[in-house]
N, C-alpha and C positions, 0 to 999 in steps of 0.2 A: 625194541618192541615192535616197531613198524615192520622190520624184516621178518620177525617171528610170525606176526599175524599174516603177512603176505604169503609166507611159505605155507601156512596152514590153510589159507584160502585158495591156494593154487589148485587144490584137488577139485574145486568147482568146475574147472576148465577141462578136466579129464573126461570128456563126453564124446560120443560118436560125432556129434555135430560141430563141436568146438565152441558152441554157445555155453555160457556158464549155467550150471545147474541152479535152479531157484533157491535151493537150500544146500548148505554145506556145514559140516561139523568142524568146529575149530578147537575142540578140546585136545588135550595132550595125549589121549589114549584112544582106543577103539570106541566108537559111539555105541551107546546102549541099543538094544534090539528095537525099541520103539522109535528111536531117532533114525536108525537105519531104514526102517520101513517108510518113514516120512520122506526121507531123501529119495528112496526108490520111487515113491509115488510122485514126487515132484519132477522126476525125470520124464514122466509121461504127460506133464501139464504144459500148456502153451508157455513159451517164454515171452515176457513183456518187452516190447521194443526199447523203451526207455531204460529198462534194467540192463540189457545187454549192450545198448548203444551209448551209454553215458558212464562208462567206467574207465575210459581210455586215458583221460587226463591224469587220474590218480595213479593208475598202474604204470603209466609211462614215467611219471614223476618218481615213483618208488624205484624203478629201475635206474634212473639217472642219479638218484641220491645214494643208492647202494652199490651201483656198478654191476648189478645182477640183471641180465637181459631177459630173464624168464617172465617177469611180470608184464613188461611191455609186449613181448612176443605173444603172450596168452591173450591179452586184451585186443591187440591188433588182429589176431586170428579171428576173434569173435566179430570184430568190425568187418573184416574181409568176407566172411561167409554171409553176413547180412547184405553186403553190397552185391554179392553173387546172386543171392535170392531176389534182390530188387531188380536186377537186370535192366538198369537204366530208369526205373521208376523213381520219381523224386519225392513223392509223399508216400509213406509206408503205413500199412495198418498197424494197430497197436499190438497185435498178436503175431508171433512167429511160431513155427512148429516146435515141438518139444525138444529139449536138449538131448534126449535119448534117441531121437530120430537122426539118422546119418545125414540125410540131405535137408538143408534148411529151406523151408518154404514159407511164403507169406500166407497168413490165414485170413479168411474173410471176416473182417471186423472193422470197426470204425477207424477213420483217420482223424487224428486230433492234435491240436497244439496244446491241449490240456493233459489230463491224467493219462499216464502210460505211454504218451508219445513225446511230450514236451522237450525233455532234456536231450533226446537224440538230435534234434535240430540245433539246439543250443551248442552241442558239442561238435557239430560240423564246423561251426565258426571258430570255436575255441580251440579245437585241435589244429586248425590252421594257425591261430595265434601262438599256440605253444610250440609248433614244429616248423612253421614257415613253409610247409608243403602245400603247394597250390591245389592239389587234388581235393583237399578238404574245402578250400574256398570255393572251387567250382561246384562242388556238390551242394554247398550251402546256398549259393546264388540261385541254382536251379530250383531248390526246394522253396526258396522265398518267392521266386517268380510264379511257381505253380500255386503256392498258397494265396498269393495276391489274386490270381485268376479264378480260384475256385472256392475260397473259404471266407473272404472278407465280405461282410454285410454292412453297408453304410446306413447310418441312421442320424436322426437329429442330435443324438448324444455323442456322435463321433463315428466310430466303426467297431464292430465286434467280429469275432472269429468263430464261425460255426464249425460243427463236426461234419465230416463226410461219412455217411452211414450206408451200409448195404440196405437196399429196399426190396431185393428179390434174390432168389437162389441163382439166378442167371448171372449175377455179378453186377447188375445195375445199381448205381449209387445215387444218393440224393443228399442235399444239404440240410442238416438239422440245425436250426437257429438257437443252439444251446452253447453256452460258453462256461467253462470252468474258470474260477479265479486263477488257477494255475497258468492259464494261457495269457495272463496279464504280464508275463515276463517278455512276451514277444516284442513290445515296443522298445524295450531296452536293448534287446538283441539286434533289432533293426538299426537303431541309431549307432550302436557300437560297430556293427559291420559297415555301415555307411562311411565311417571315419577311419576304417582300417583296411581298405582295399590294397592288395599287393600292387607293386609298381608294374609287374608284368601283366596284370589284368585289372587296370584301373577302372573306376566308375566315372562316368561323366559327371560334371557338376549338376546337370539336370537330373540324372538318376539318383545321385546322392540326396538331392533335395526331395525327390519323390519318396525315398525311404524315410527321411526325417519327417516329412508331412504325414505319411501313413502312421509312423510311430506316435506322432502327436495325436492323431484322431483316435487311435486305439487306446492310448493311455487315458485320454479324456473320457472315453466310454467307461473304462474301469473305475475311474474316480467318480464319475456320475452315478454309477451303481451304488457306491458307498452312500451317496446322498439320498438314495431312495429307501433306505432302511430307517428304523426308528431312532438310532443313535449314531449313525455314521460309520458303522462297522460293516465290512463287506460280507455278503453271503458266500457260500462255497461254490455255488453255480446258479445260473439263471437262464432264462429264455427270452427272446424278443419275438413277438408275434408280427405278422405281416403288416398290421395296422400301427406298428411302433410301440405297442403296449409291452411293458416289462412284466414278466412273471417270475417270481421266485418260488419254485415248488417246495413242498414241505420237506423233501429230502435234501434241499440245499440251503436251508435257512440258518444253519449253524455257522459260526465263524471260528476258524482255527487260528485267527490272527496271522493269516498267510502273508508272505513277504513280496509277492510278485509285483504288485502295483508300486510299492515304494522302491523296489529294485529298478523298475523302469524309470521312475521319476529321478532316481540317482543318475542313471546313464544319460537321460535327456538333459538334466541340469549340467552334468559334467561336460557334455559336448556342445551345448548351446549357450550356457550361462544365463538362460532365461529364468528370472526369479519366480515366474508363475509356478514352476514345478516344485520349488521349495514351499511355496504357499500351500499347494495341494498336499504335499507331504506333511506339513505342520498340522493341517486339519485332521489328517488320518492319525497322526501321533496323539493329538489331543483326544480324539474319540477313544483310542485304545487306553490311554492313561486314565481317562475319566470313567470308563465303563467296563474295562476288562481287568483292572488292577484289583488284586486281592491281597490278603495279608502275606502270603508266601510267594507272590509273583504275579503272573498274568495268566488268566484262565481262558479256556475255550468258552464261547458263549453259545448257549443252546439254541436260541431263536432270536435273530437280529430284527425281526419284524414286529416285536412286541415292545411296549414301553417298559414293562418290568422285566429286565434282563435276568436270566438265570445262568450262573456260572457252573461249568462242569468241573469236576475234580481232576483236571489235568492241564498241563502246559506243554505244548509241543516243543521239541528240542530246536526245531528250525526257527522258533520265535527269537531265541537268543542268537543263533548263528547267522540268521538271515535278516529277519524283520528289523531287529534293533540295530544290527550292523549297517544295513543299508540306510536306515534313518540317520545313524551317526555320520556315515559318509556323505549323505545328502547335505548335511549342515556343516561339514568340515571344509577346511581350505582345499582348493583345487589340487594341491600337491600332496594331500594326505595319503593317497594311494596311487602310484603312477601306473596307469593301465597299459603303458607300453613295456613295463617291467614285470607285471604280475598278471596272471589270468585267474579269475575267480571261478572256482568249480560250481557245480549246481547247488551246493549248500553254502556258497559264499566264502569258502576257505581260500585265501590267496595262495597261489603257487607261483614261485618265481620262474620266469621264462628263461 
């Protein structure tokens, strides 16, 4: 079934740019006219960086399991054209040119470790872990160095990651002190990278500790934001004002029970053994279990800033595949999942290296 689905999805890469089309028909026959029109329209839309830049682990794994090189070749080609467009730039905007345009170009849009950018940077590190090819490691190191210099905002709660946004048509950019909960994966990525440097490009002990310290400050900010809501559930995004005041705007007050904070707590505990990260994770679990549990599962919460929480009639699939899995791993024995033998994709599915 994996091979069948992969073969049907390969048509997404049959584009002038070699970027995958945002929509693809995976049915057994010719798509209906309405679907054809939607696919054609999607070919004229911007491609999202995280969409095209975080498919490589899965497609490479499919090739290795089936012996069919087409899947790895297609996803590698998408990665290569992104790198050609980047031309040595280490932090990329969240939008690329349309899949139907032959030459891939970076579009003027925000740079973010949150929505639409996040897993591209995650996969730079994890592609190195999966393949051992040092080119991915070097790209990841440069992206982290640039992120440290341009996106980190220190505060009394730790450190947050702002978005770099265009502020004029001339290309001038500024830092927007807004963070998506999605960006709370970064601390885990940093500590994972700090402990997995290649022998041919080692990190000094000082640099390794710098990354661990930054990871600690970033995750503590994410955990602190949980404590600023009515029941300890994280909002979807927030802003930090220059005076240190936290603002959770109306559009960010819902909680999808996202996994990124507990993901980072898992990696930090796994590599440091510091029980404080388990204690933080337990408080998050208790808040979810007490305030988001409903008869049929766990529900999205409409507004985390009010005492009387209202549940929406949905449960995100990533709550099972990521949030609960990372909580389980956080409280499991250290040998429960050997991170030298498995790489976790962006939905926390373990792929054997």
